N, C-alpha and C positions, 0 to 999 in steps of 0.2 A: 138138428141131427138127433137121431134116436140112439139107444144103446145097442142096436143091432146093425149099425152101418159098417160095412167092411172097410178097414183101414189098412193100407199098405205103407209100412214104414221103411223107406229106402235109406239105409245107414243107421247103425245103432252104436255109435261111439258115446262120448260123454253126454252130449245134448240129446241125441236120439234116445239113449237109455233113460235119461231123466224124464223125458216126456212119456216114454212107454210105461214106466213104473206108475206114474200118476194116472194115466189113462186106465190102467188095469185096476188101480184102487178105486176109481170112480165108475167102473163097470162099462167103460166105453169100448167099442170094438164090435166084432172081433178084430184083432190086430195081427197081421202077417208081417213078420220081420224079414227083410231081404237084405242080407249083408254077409258075404262070405267070411268076413273077419270080425263078426260081432263078438263083443266081449261082455262078460258078467251079465248074462241075460237073467231075468227073473225066473224062479222055478216054474217049470211047465211050459216055458216058451222056447221054441227052437227056431233058429234062423235058417232061411233058405238061401242058397247061393245065387239064385236068379228068380224072377217073378214066376208064379204058378203058370202052368201051361194053359189052364182054363180059368174062366171066371174074370170078373171085372170089379175093381174096387169102387166104392163111393168116394173115397178120399185117398189121395196119395200124398204122403209127407216126405219131402226130400231133405234128408239130414246128412248128406255126404259132404266131404271137403269140397270147397268151390273149385279147386284145381282139377278135380276128377269128375265133375258132375255130368259132363257130356257123355262120357263112357258109361256112367252109372245109369243114365236114363235111356240109353239107346234101346235096351230090351223092352221098354215101355211103348216104343213107337207103334202106333196103330192099335194099341190095346185100350186106350182111354176114350170114353164116349163123351158126348156133350154135357152129360149130367155129372161128370167127374169133377171133383174139386182138387186142384193141385196146390199144395201149400209148401212153400220153400222156407227153410230156416238157414239157408246158405248165405253168408255174407258176400255182398258184391254182385250177386246174380239178379238182374232186374226182372220185373214182371214182363217187360217186352221180350227179353230173352226166352222166358218160359212160354209165353204165348206163341212164339214162332215154332216151338217144338210141340206144343199141345194146343193146336188150333181148336177153338170151340169150347175148351174146358174153362171152368172158373179158375181164376188165378189169385192167390193170396201170398204176399211176402210177409214173413214174420221174423222178428229178432227177439227171441227169448234169451234169458241168461241162466247160468248154472244153478242159482237158488231155486229154479223150477223143480229141482229134485226133491225139495222139502216143501213144495207148495207155496214158496215165497218169492217166486220169480217176478220179473218185470218184462212184459212182452209188448213190443211195438208191432203194429200190423198195418198193412196197406193193401188195397185192392183197387184195380180199375173197374171192377164189376160192382154188382148191386148189393142191396140189403140182405138178400137171401144168402149170398156168399158170406157176408159178414156174420150172420147168425151161426152158420156152421163152424166158422173159424173160432168164434167166441166159445162155442161149446167145447172145443179142444183145448183152448188156452186158459180159460177161466180156472180150471182145476189146478193149474200150476202157478197161479198168482194173479197179479194185477195186469190188466190189458189197457192199452191206449191205441187209438186209430190215428194214423198220420194222414194229413191232407196232401202232403207232397212227398213223393218217394225219395227225393234228394235228401230228406231229413235222416235217412237211415245211416248216413256216415256219422252224423253227430250221435244218433242213438247207439250205434255200435261203440263209439268212443266213450260214452257215458255209462250206459247200463250193461252193454255187452261185455266190455272190458272192465267195468267198474268193480266187480267182485275181486279181481286180482289186485286192484289198488287197495281195497279194504284189507285184504289179507296181508299186503305189504305193510300197511299201517300197524297191524298187529305185530308183525316182525320188528318194525322199527321201534314201537313203543316198548316191547319186551327188551330189545337191545339197550334202549335208554334206561330202563329199569335196572338192568345189569350194571350199566356204567355208574348208576347212582348207589350201588351197593347191594342189590338183591341177588339171590342165587338164580341161575337160569330158569329152573322149573317154576319157581315162585313168580318171577317176572313174566314168564309166558302165560301162566294161569291168570294173573291179574290183568294183563293186557287183553287176552282173549275174552275173558268174562266182562271186562269193561266195555268192549265193543259190542258184545252180545246184549248186555243190559241197556246200553244207551240206545241201540237200535230198537229194543223192545219198548222203551219209553217213547221213542219217536212214533212207533206204530200205535201205541195205546192212545196217544194224544195226536191223532192224525191231522187235526186242523191247525195245530199251533205251528207258526213259522219256526224254522230251525234256529233263527236268531233268538227267539223267545226262549226256546229250550236251553240254548247256550247261556243266556242271561240268568236263568234260574239257578244255574250251577256256579255262577261267578259272583262272589262277594267283592264289593269295591275294596281295593287294596289288599286282597287276599292272595292265597297261593295260586288259585286258578287264573286270576287276573295277571299275575306275574308270568305264568306260563304262556297265556294267550298273547301277551305283549310281544313275545318272540315269534309265536306261531302265526298269528293272523296276518302280519305284513308279508309273510313269505308264502303262505299256503295257497291263497287264491291265485296269485300270478303263476305259481308252480303248476297247479291243477289246470289252469287255462292252457299252459304249454303242453301238458300231458294229453289233454283231450284233443287239442289241435293236432298233435303228432299222430294220435290214434285215428282221428278222422281222416287225416291226409293219407294214411296207409290204407284205410278202407276205400278211399277213392281210387288209389292205385290198383288195389285188388279188383275193383269193378271194371 
């Protein structure tokens, strides 16, 4: 995909907006935003309430809520050619569903997450089509972070539960660690600053040493018989079973939405 491939972005909420900002920074586009309720658009970008009356996009990115996607894509019926690539970031909408509405178009399903807004996202991708389609999709999602290709579309339920919902889990860990700091005697602002920066710093260390197993990173912080070991003796027996339940619940909900 070149920097002059027309992109139509259908839906510009949190995820659509995050993708849009990164594409503009990377010089991808031009991008036409189609969303009557678009919020917080970057300077110089205006949203259209419906697709342009003329012209065809090279790429259509569907970033609307899954419950409303049929209504959102109806204006596109008959507008897309066989060289159009349709990329969906909607949870629970299968490539087969998309192929029925866009016969002949290339189809890619994607699951990015909100850290895409700062170029640190994790995006899982799947396509029933070929390498050419994969290359175009990579060009859109590499600017927002790491990408992986799934071999089985059914894996999206687990992806949604781990990386799609995962940022919310991490933010809650910050909340919980700050609350624990307060309970131990810190004032609220100090506890929140320490909790937030600790998560940020630990993630930066994990990114810097990208080949080290997480267990190795943990062991480097843990002196035998020390304070970290005392804390982990409480945390470790509880955390893995708890997160297993968390991911299972989110994955089950993803299947229900589909």
